[in-house]
Structure formats: C-alpha cells, structure tokens
LUMMAR-878684 format. One line per field, with one value per residue (C-alpha): residue number from 0; residue in three letters; y, x, z. Coordinates in steps of 0.5 Angstrom, whole numbers, always signed. Example, Ala and Ser with C-alpha at 12.3 -4.5 7.8 and 13.67 -1.06 7.14 Angstrom:
<nodes>
resi: c(0,1) $
resn: c(ALA,SER) $
north: c(-9,-2) $
east: c(+25,+27) $
up: c(+16,+14) $
</nodes>
This chain:
<nodes>
resi: c(0,1,2,3,4,5,6,7,8,9,10,11,12,13,14,15,16,17,18,19,20,21,22,23,24,25,26,27,28,29,30,31,32,33,34,35,36,37,38,39,40,41,42,43,44,45,46,47,48,49,50,51,52,53,54,55,56,57,58,59,60,61,62,63,64,65,66,67,68,69,70,71,72,73,74,75,76,77,78,79,80,81,82,83,84,85,86,87,88,89,90,91,92,93,94,95,96,97,98,99,100,101,102,103,104,105,106,107,108,109,110,111,112,113,114,115,116,117,118,119,120,121,122,123,124,125,126,127,128,129,130,131,132,133,134,135,136,137,138,139,140,141,142,143,144,145,146,147,148,149,150,151,152,153,154,155,156,157,158,159,160,161,162,163,164,165,166,167,168,169,170,171,172,173,174,175,176,177,178,179,180,181,182,183,184,185,186,187,188,189,190,191,192,193,194,195,196,197,198,199,200,201,202,203,204,205,206,207,208,209,210,211,212,213,214,215,216,217,218,219,220,221,222,223,224,225,226,227,228,229,230,231,232,233,234,235,236,237,238,239,240,241,242,243,244,245,246,247,248,249,250,251,252,253,254,255,256,257,258,259,260,261,262,263,264,265,266,267,268,269,270,271,272,273,274,275,276,277,278,279,280,281,282,283,284,285,286,287,288,289,290,291,292,293,294,295,296,297,298,299,300,301,302,303,304,305,306,307,308,309,310,311,312,313,314,315,316,317,318,319,320,321,322,323,324,325,326,327,328,329,330,331,332,333,334,335,336,337,338,339,340,341,342,343,344,345,346,347,348,349,350,351,352,353,354,355,356,357,358,359,360,361,362,363,364,365,366,367,368,369,370,371,372,373,374,375,376,377,378,379,380,381,382,383,384,385,386,387,388,389,390,391,392,393,394,395,396,397,398,399,400,401,402,403,404,405,406,407,408,409,410,411,412,413,414,415,416,417,418,419,420,421,422,423,424,425,426,427,428,429,430,431,432,433,434,435,436,437,438,439,440,441,442,443,444,445,446,447,448,449,450,451,452,453,454,455,456,457,458,459,460,461,462,463,464,465,466,467,468,469,470,471,472,473,474,475,476,477,478,479,480,481,482,483,484,485,486,487,488,489,490,491,492,493,494,495,496,497,498,499,500,501,502) $
resn: c(MET,ARG,PRO,ALA,GLY,ARG,SER,SER,ILE,ARG,PHE,LEU,HIS,PHE,ALA,HIS,PHE,SER,LEU,LEU,SER,TRP,ILE,VAL,LEU,PHE,ALA,ILE,PHE,SER,PHE,SER,GLY,CYS,GLN,GLU,ASN,SER,LYS,GLU,PRO,PRO,LYS,LYS,THR,TYR,THR,LEU,THR,VAL,THR,ARG,GLY,GLU,GLY,VAL,ASP,GLY,TYR,PRO,ASN,PRO,GLY,THR,TYR,THR,TYR,ASP,PRO,GLY,MET,GLU,VAL,ASN,TYR,GLY,TYR,ARG,ALA,LEU,GLU,ASP,TYR,SER,ASP,LEU,VAL,VAL,THR,LEU,ASP,GLY,GLU,PRO,ILE,ALA,ALA,THR,GLY,THR,PHE,VAL,MET,ASN,ALA,LYS,HIS,THR,LEU,VAL,ALA,THR,CYS,PHE,LYS,ARG,VAL,LEU,TRP,LYS,TYR,ASP,VAL,ASP,SER,ALA,VAL,TYR,TYR,SER,SER,PRO,ALA,ILE,GLY,ASP,ASP,GLY,THR,VAL,TYR,PHE,GLY,THR,GLY,MET,SER,MET,SER,ARG,PRO,GLY,THR,LEU,TYR,ALA,VAL,GLY,PRO,ASP,LYS,VAL,LEU,GLN,TRP,SER,TYR,SER,ILE,ALA,SER,ALA,PHE,TYR,SER,PRO,ALA,ILE,GLY,VAL,ASP,GLY,THR,ILE,TYR,ILE,GLN,ASP,TYR,ARG,ASN,ASN,VAL,TYR,ALA,PHE,ALA,PRO,GLY,GLY,THR,LEU,LYS,TRP,ILE,TYR,ASN,ASP,TYR,GLN,TYR,PHE,TYR,PRO,HIS,ASP,VAL,GLY,GLN,ARG,SER,PRO,ALA,ILE,GLY,ALA,ASP,GLY,THR,VAL,TYR,ILE,ALA,ALA,ASP,GLY,LEU,TYR,ALA,VAL,ASP,PRO,LEU,THR,GLY,ARG,ARG,ILE,TRP,HIS,TYR,ALA,HIS,PRO,ASP,TYR,ALA,ASP,ARG,GLU,CYS,LEU,ALA,SER,PRO,VAL,ILE,GLY,SER,ASP,GLY,THR,ILE,TYR,VAL,THR,ILE,GLY,GLU,ASP,MET,LEU,PHE,ALA,VAL,ASP,SER,ASP,GLY,ARG,ARG,ARG,TRP,ILE,PHE,ARG,PHE,ALA,HIS,ASP,TRP,GLU,MET,SER,PHE,THR,SER,PRO,ALA,ILE,ASP,GLN,ASN,GLY,VAL,ILE,TYR,LEU,ALA,SER,GLU,GLY,ASN,TYR,GLY,GLY,THR,ALA,LEU,SER,ASN,LEU,TYR,ALA,VAL,ASN,PRO,ASP,GLY,THR,GLN,LYS,TRP,ARG,HIS,PRO,VAL,ASP,GLY,GLY,ARG,PHE,VAL,ARG,ALA,SER,PRO,ALA,VAL,GLY,ILE,ASP,GLY,VAL,ILE,TYR,ILE,ALA,THR,LYS,ALA,ASN,GLY,LEU,ASP,LEU,PRO,ALA,LYS,LEU,ILE,ALA,LEU,ALA,PRO,ASN,GLY,GLN,LYS,ILE,TRP,ASP,TYR,THR,VAL,GLU,GLY,VAL,HIS,GLN,THR,PRO,ASP,ASP,VAL,TYR,SER,SER,PRO,SER,ILE,GLY,ALA,ASP,GLY,LEU,ILE,TYR,PHE,GLY,ALA,GLU,THR,GLY,PHE,ILE,TYR,ALA,VAL,ASN,PRO,ASN,GLY,THR,MET,ASN,TRP,LYS,PHE,GLN,LEU,GLN,HIS,ALA,VAL,ASN,TRP,SER,SER,PRO,ALA,ILE,ALA,ASN,ASP,GLY,THR,ILE,TYR,LEU,GLY,THR,LEU,ARG,GLY,GLY,ASN,TYR,GLN,GLY,TYR,LEU,TYR,ALA,ILE,LYS,SER,THR,SER,MET,GLY,TYR,MET,PRO,SER,ALA,TRP,PRO,ARG,PHE,ARG,HIS,ASP,ARG,LYS,ASN,THR,GLY,ARG,PHE,GLY,ALA,TRP) $
north: c(-58,-55,-49,-42,-39,-45,-44,-37,-38,-43,-37,-32,-36,-37,-30,-28,-34,-31,-24,-26,-30,-24,-19,-24,-25,-17,-17,-21,-20,-12,-13,-17,-11,-7,-12,-11,-4,-2,-6,-1,-1,-5,+0,+3,+0,+0,-5,-4,-8,-9,-12,-13,-14,-18,-15,-10,-9,-5,-5,-6,-13,-16,-18,-15,-10,-7,+0,+5,+11,+16,+12,+14,+9,+9,+6,+5,+2,+1,-3,-8,-10,-11,-9,-1,+4,+2,+5,+6,+7,+8,+7,+6,+13,+14,+17,+18,+11,+12,+17,+16,+16,+16,+11,+15,+9,+3,+3,-2,-1,-3,-3,-6,-5,-7,-13,-8,-14,-20,-24,-22,-25,-24,-25,-24,-18,-12,-11,-5,-2,-8,-8,-14,-17,-22,-28,-30,-35,-30,-33,-26,-25,-21,-19,-17,-14,-7,-6,-10,-12,-14,-22,-21,-27,-28,-30,-34,-33,-35,-32,-36,-35,-42,-41,-44,-43,-38,-36,-33,-29,-25,-19,-15,-16,-11,-11,-18,-18,-24,-26,-27,-36,-34,-34,-29,-24,-20,-16,-15,-9,-12,-12,-19,-21,-28,-32,-37,-42,-40,-47,-44,-47,-42,-42,-37,-31,-25,-21,-19,-12,-7,-4,-4,+1,-1,+3,+3,+8,+8,+2,-2,-7,-11,-9,-15,-13,-16,-21,-24,-20,-18,-11,-9,-3,-3,+1,+3,-1,-10,-13,-21,-26,-29,-37,-37,-30,-29,-22,-19,-12,-6,+0,+6,+13,+16,+20,+16,+9,+7,+11,+8,+7,+8,+7,+2,+2,+2,+1,+4,+2,+2,-2,+3,+3,+10,+9,+15,+14,+18,+23,+28,+25,+21,+16,+13,+7,+2,-5,-7,-3,+5,+11,+15,+21,+24,+29,+33,+36,+43,+43,+38,+37,+34,+27,+22,+16,+15,+10,+14,+13,+14,+17,+14,+19,+17,+23,+20,+23,+22,+27,+29,+32,+36,+41,+46,+52,+49,+50,+44,+43,+38,+37,+33,+33,+31,+29,+28,+22,+25,+27,+34,+37,+39,+42,+42,+43,+44,+41,+45,+47,+43,+36,+30,+25,+18,+15,+14,+17,+14,+17,+15,+15,+22,+23,+27,+25,+23,+24,+22,+26,+27,+32,+37,+38,+38,+44,+42,+34,+31,+31,+27,+31,+31,+34,+36,+34,+41,+41,+45,+42,+40,+39,+36,+32,+34,+27,+29,+27,+22,+22,+27,+26,+28,+22,+21,+18,+13,+8,+9,+10,+5,+8,+3,+1,+4,+11,+11,+13,+8,+9,+7,+12,+12,+14,+7,+9,+6,+12,+11,+18,+20,+23,+30,+30,+28,+22,+16,+12,+10,+5,+5,-2,-4,-2,-2,+4,+3,+4,-2,+0,-3,-8,-9,-17,-17,-20,-13,-15,-10,-13,-8,-9,-6,-5,-6,-6,-5,-12,-9,-15,-14,-16,-17,-14,-18,-11,-11,-6,-4,-4,-10,-9,-3,+3,+1,+7,+8,+8,+6,+4,+3,-1,-1,-7,-12,-17,-11,-12,-3,-5,+0,-4,-11,-13) $
east: c(+225,+222,+225,+222,+222,+217,+212,+212,+211,+205,+202,+202,+199,+194,+193,+193,+188,+183,+184,+182,+176,+174,+174,+170,+165,+164,+164,+158,+154,+155,+153,+146,+145,+146,+141,+136,+136,+136,+128,+123,+118,+111,+106,+100,+93,+86,+81,+74,+68,+62,+55,+50,+42,+38,+35,+41,+45,+51,+59,+63,+61,+60,+68,+73,+78,+85,+87,+92,+91,+89,+86,+79,+73,+68,+62,+55,+48,+41,+34,+33,+26,+20,+25,+25,+28,+35,+39,+47,+50,+58,+59,+52,+51,+47,+50,+48,+47,+52,+59,+66,+70,+77,+80,+83,+80,+77,+71,+64,+59,+52,+48,+40,+33,+25,+22,+16,+13,+11,+10,+7,+1,+2,-5,-6,-10,-10,-13,-16,-22,-23,-22,-20,-24,-22,-26,-24,-20,-15,-17,-17,-21,-20,-22,-18,-20,-21,-27,-33,-29,-23,-24,-23,-22,-25,-18,-19,-12,-9,-5,+2,+0,-3,-9,-15,-19,-21,-27,-26,-31,-31,-31,-28,-30,-31,-30,-32,-36,-37,-44,-46,-44,-38,-42,-38,-41,-38,-41,-38,-38,-44,-48,-49,-48,-45,-45,-40,-39,-32,-30,-31,-38,-42,-48,-52,-52,-57,-58,-66,-65,-71,-65,-57,-53,-46,-41,-33,-34,-35,-35,-41,-41,-46,-48,-49,-55,-55,-60,-56,-61,-55,-57,-55,-54,-55,-61,-64,-64,-65,-66,-64,-65,-58,-60,-64,-61,-69,-71,-74,-76,-74,-73,-72,-72,-79,-78,-73,-74,-67,-63,-56,-52,-45,-43,-44,-50,-49,-52,-54,-54,-62,-62,-64,-60,-57,-55,-54,-58,-58,-52,-55,-59,-58,-64,-65,-70,-72,-71,-77,-76,-81,-77,-75,-73,-68,-62,-61,-54,-52,-53,-56,-49,-46,-45,-42,-38,-36,-39,-42,-39,-43,-41,-42,-49,-52,-48,-48,-42,-40,-37,-39,-36,-37,-35,-40,-37,-31,-30,-29,-32,-32,-36,-36,-43,-45,-53,-56,-60,-67,-63,-62,-56,-51,-45,-42,-35,-32,-26,-19,-17,-24,-21,-25,-27,-27,-24,-29,-29,-26,-29,-24,-25,-24,-29,-25,-27,-21,-22,-17,-17,-16,-10,-13,-8,+0,+0,-6,-4,-7,-9,-10,-15,-18,-24,-26,-33,-36,-33,-28,-21,-15,-10,-8,-1,+0,+2,+7,+7,+12,+9,+9,+1,-3,-2,-9,-12,-17,-15,-19,-16,-17,-14,-11,-10,-4,-7,-4,-8,-6,-7,-5,-4,-2,+5,+5,+7,+3,+3,+2,+0,+0,-6,-4,-2,+5,+9,+10,+13,+11,+13,+14,+11,+15,+13,+5,+0,-5,-13,-15,-16,-12,-15,-12,-12,-11,-4,-1,-1,-4,-7,-7,-8,-5,-4,+3,+6,+3,-1,-5,-3,-3,-1,-4,+1,+2,+5,+8,+5,+5,-3,-6,-13,-18,-18,-25,-28,-35,-32,-25,-25,-28,-34,-33,-30,-26,-31,-33,-40,-42,-45,-45,-43,-41,-34) $
up: c(+65,+60,+57,+59,+52,+49,+55,+54,+47,+48,+54,+48,+43,+47,+49,+42,+39,+46,+44,+37,+39,+43,+38,+34,+38,+40,+32,+31,+37,+34,+27,+30,+34,+29,+25,+31,+31,+23,+23,+22,+27,+25,+20,+24,+20,+21,+21,+17,+19,+14,+15,+9,+12,+7,+1,+0,-6,-6,-4,+0,+1,+8,+11,+14,+11,+13,+11,+12,+15,+12,+6,+3,+3,-3,-1,-4,-2,-5,-2,-7,-11,-4,+1,+3,+9,+8,+13,+12,+20,+21,+27,+30,+27,+21,+14,+7,+3,-2,+0,+2,+9,+11,+15,+22,+26,+27,+23,+23,+16,+17,+11,+13,+11,+11,+7,+5,+0,+3,-4,-10,-14,-22,-26,-33,-32,-29,-22,-24,-20,-15,-8,-5,+2,+6,+10,+16,+14,+11,+4,+0,-5,-12,-19,-26,-31,-35,-39,-41,-47,-43,-40,-32,-26,-19,-15,-9,-6,+1,+5,+4,-3,-6,-11,-8,-14,-19,-24,-30,-35,-41,-38,-32,-25,-19,-12,-9,-2,+3,+5,+13,+11,+7,+0,-5,-8,-15,-20,-27,-31,-35,-28,-28,-20,-19,-12,-9,-4,+0,-4,-10,-13,-17,-14,-18,-23,-21,-29,-29,-30,-34,-36,-38,-41,-40,-37,-36,-31,-23,-19,-16,-11,-7,+0,+5,+10,+16,+15,+9,+3,-2,-5,-13,-16,-24,-26,-20,-13,-13,-7,-8,-4,-1,-2,-9,-13,-14,-14,-8,-9,-15,-13,-20,-21,-20,-26,-30,-30,-35,-30,-28,-22,-22,-16,-10,-5,+3,+9,+15,+22,+22,+15,+11,+4,+1,-7,-12,-18,-24,-24,-19,-14,-7,-5,+2,+1,+7,+7,+4,-2,+0,-2,+5,+2,-4,-3,-9,-11,-11,-19,-23,-28,-21,-21,-16,-17,-10,-5,+1,+8,+14,+21,+28,+29,+22,+17,+10,+6,-1,-6,-13,-19,-25,-31,-32,-38,-38,-30,-26,-19,-14,-7,-1,+2,+9,+9,+16,+17,+15,+8,+10,+8,+14,+11,+4,+2,-5,-6,-7,-14,-17,-17,-18,-12,-15,-9,-4,+4,+10,+17,+23,+31,+32,+26,+22,+14,+9,+2,-4,-10,-17,-21,-24,-29,-28,-23,-19,-17,-13,-5,+1,+6,+12,+14,+21,+22,+22,+14,+16,+13,+17,+13,+6,+3,-4,-8,-13,-19,-22,-30,-36,-35,-29,-24,-20,-14,-15,-9,-3,+4,+10,+17,+20,+27,+28,+26,+19,+13,+8,+0,-7,-13,-20,-18,-17,-10,-3,+2,+10,+12,+19,+23,+23,+15,+15,+11,+16,+9,+2,-2,-10,-13,-17,-25,-23,-22,-17,-18,-12,-5,+1,+5,+11,+15,+23,+22,+19,+12,+6,+1,-5,-13,-19,-26,-30,-37,-43,-44,-38,-33,-25,-19,-12,-6,+0,+4,+11,+16,+23,+23,+26,+22,+21,+27,+30,+28,+24,+17,+16,+9,+2,+3,+10,+12,+10,+8,+4,+6,+5,+12,+19,+24,+20,+22) $
</nodes>
C-alpha cells in the first residue's frame, strides 16, 4: 500500500502545476490580445492618376501618386511648339492650365493638346509676298526673297516635306501660278517671268518689256487663261504664248506708256482680263488685247496694290489706298461688269488695304487691312453684297510697332476664314466674326496668303529672324479645301491661276 500522504502530495503538486500553466497561458493570450487591440487602424490615402498627351510639357509627370487626405497638389502644363488647344481636365471636368487642387478623393488629371503644325520647311530667305500654289499631285510651289537686291528661290516641296527641286535667282520671287498642263509660271521683282516644267526644267524666260521701273512694293503674278495663255502685269498687260514664251500682244496705259502695274491681273468668266495700270485706273481688256473700258478711282491720288476678286454676278472688287493732305484714305470698290461703279465702301479709320479680297458662297466680301498706328489695329472686315459692313474682327497687335495684315483671307470648305498677320499668328475666324482658333507661328511674321489642300493642310509662308530667313508651314485644319464660292482666296484657286471658274 502506498502511503496516503504521498499520493496527496502528488495531487497537490499536479494541481499547483496546472494552475501555474493556466496562469501563464492566460497571460500570453491576454498580452497577445492587448498587442492586437493596441494597433492603430490603417491610414486613409487617395490616389492621383496623371495622363499627359503628346506635345504637352509640365508637371506632375504621368503616373500614379498617393496623397494623404487634404494635401494640395500643384500642377502646370503648356503646349509645346507646333501644338495648340491645350485642355486640362480633373475627373473629366475642364480646369485651368496651371493651379492647385485638394486631394479629398481619388482623382484623375489629364492634359492633352492638338498637333497644329504637321511640319515646317526651313529656307534661307523669307517666304515674304509669295503665296503657295498646290499642284494636282499635292506638290507645293512657293518662292522666297524680299527685294530686288536679295536672292530668291522657287521651291517644289512634296506634301511629305521632301524637296523635289528648286531654282535660285539674284532677285525675289512673287507667287507662282500653275498652268493647264502643270507648267509653273512665276514672276520676280524685276518682272522676269519664268516657265518651269513640273519636273523643274526651265522652259523659257520672258523679259521683253518696253519700260521697267523696279518697285519693291506690290505683287505681280501671272494669270492663266482657259486656253493656257499667260497674262503678265508689268508696264501694262502682256499676253504670252505658254509654249514658246513669245509675246502675243501688249496693252499699255493710253496716256502714259511707262505706267506700271503694282498688282496682278485676273480673268473673268468670259475671258476679260482686269488689271490696274498706273495708280488710279482699273482696265478691262479683251483676250485679243483690245480695251473694253476704264474705271477711275474717286481720287487721282488713290492707288491699288490688291489683286481683284470677282463674284458670281461678274462684279469686280478691289481696294485702293492713298494719303491726301496727311489723311489716310482707303476704299473698297465694287465695279459692275460694264465698268460702272456699283458702290464704294470707305474702310474704317483710313486703314490701308494691301491684302486682296475674297468672296464667300453667300456673296459676302472679306477684306483684311493694315493698322493705322497703334491706336487703330488691323482688321478683318465682312461686307454684304450691297457694300454694308456686317462685322469686323480686330487683330490685336503684339509688337511695339503696328502689326499689319498683308495676308489675303482664304475661305475654307468648313466656312472659316483663314489669314496670317505680322503678329506671327494664323487666324481662323467664324463666319459671324468670332474667333474659332488662332495659333502663334514660332519666331515668325507673315505676309503670305494661306493655301488650303484638299486634305485640310494649310500651307503658309513666313519671315523669321534678323537674317530674314523663312519657313513654309504645313498646318492642320478642319477644312478640306476651299469653299466652292466664286472667289474664295487670293488668285482665286489653289493653283493661283487668277481665273474665275478655274480649279
């Protein structure tokens, strides 16, 4: 038999051990539970997702970021050169291009812009007065140079920006015109007219004039008849055979044989050629060289530097300018097909008009003016067919000197009116006179008139830098060619023929 006392001792020892074990286990679990209960809840954060499109520069960079609630986010974006129409949105809502917002929720920040400039072709001399012409295959022809003493070059550049050929001379070129067979005709500041085959081969040069007094003002480009005859403005009007370059006839001013033309001729629907010879007269000449009529301006000191435009009724529109007794005066004339005046519209503020008119499909006439000092900036003006002003758009200057508009308006198939200015901007104005968009061409001013291709590309020449270099810009637009109106642009059509009905 086991002693009773020993068994009791073992039981007490076991009971004591078990109690200690439970105490230890309880302490462990209790400590563990305290540890769990003592942890803080997870901190709340918000994410910001940033997307930045092509042509956009700024901050924050694209990516996903984490912010504490209430934190402020600074942001700022700009469109790079050749891009426009910057749009910045926060959670799909437009906001300013730069600013601050608070992280009070999950946010998405997006910055996008539009590639306005497709490309630009760098040339050694300014694309000054020259307005591009576009061939059937999309080749763009344009001239460079600024005066008789500065060299110029005729360029043929493909729509892919590839140079096809060029031809350089010692003087500047005006705007080229493309003939029925694709021949390119271009006049220089010394009144030499060159004919080039589409591949760049020189066919002939015409310079058989009776008188020549060089002028650095005005612009003279050949007009191309329906039969291919080339009409040249120089000391009067010349008709030249397109194949041989020989003179067919010459019509001179009846009173002053040495009076020169400071603007280009245009051709009406019946083949009549209209040209300003001297300072104060518009002449209508038949295709055989005989005069039909003369229209005289209101004052003998007025002169015209603009190429006329013709509407669907045969009415001829051209602008004049002059300075009498220290007062600037400018008129837009509407001349009936028989040579009588339909109306005369004095231009606001005596602003001179060097850009040529354009006519919309509704008969509205658009003219662009120079500035008359800093207080009277340049304008784009819309006139009804009866000569009453409908609206005007003010071209605010950006330089310390007046910013003029020499660029003639072009009316796109989308109804927008496109033109350039010495401000360095290209403008697209709605038919009601409000701004649709404008875009600043980098380090450039502009006298060239826009040419619009059928794919919506606008070609425009500029002057840039102190060395008088230039660019040909290829600019994206929503206009697939021109409005099908009687006279939608300078020299009428994309080939610069200066002929009513030509395309």
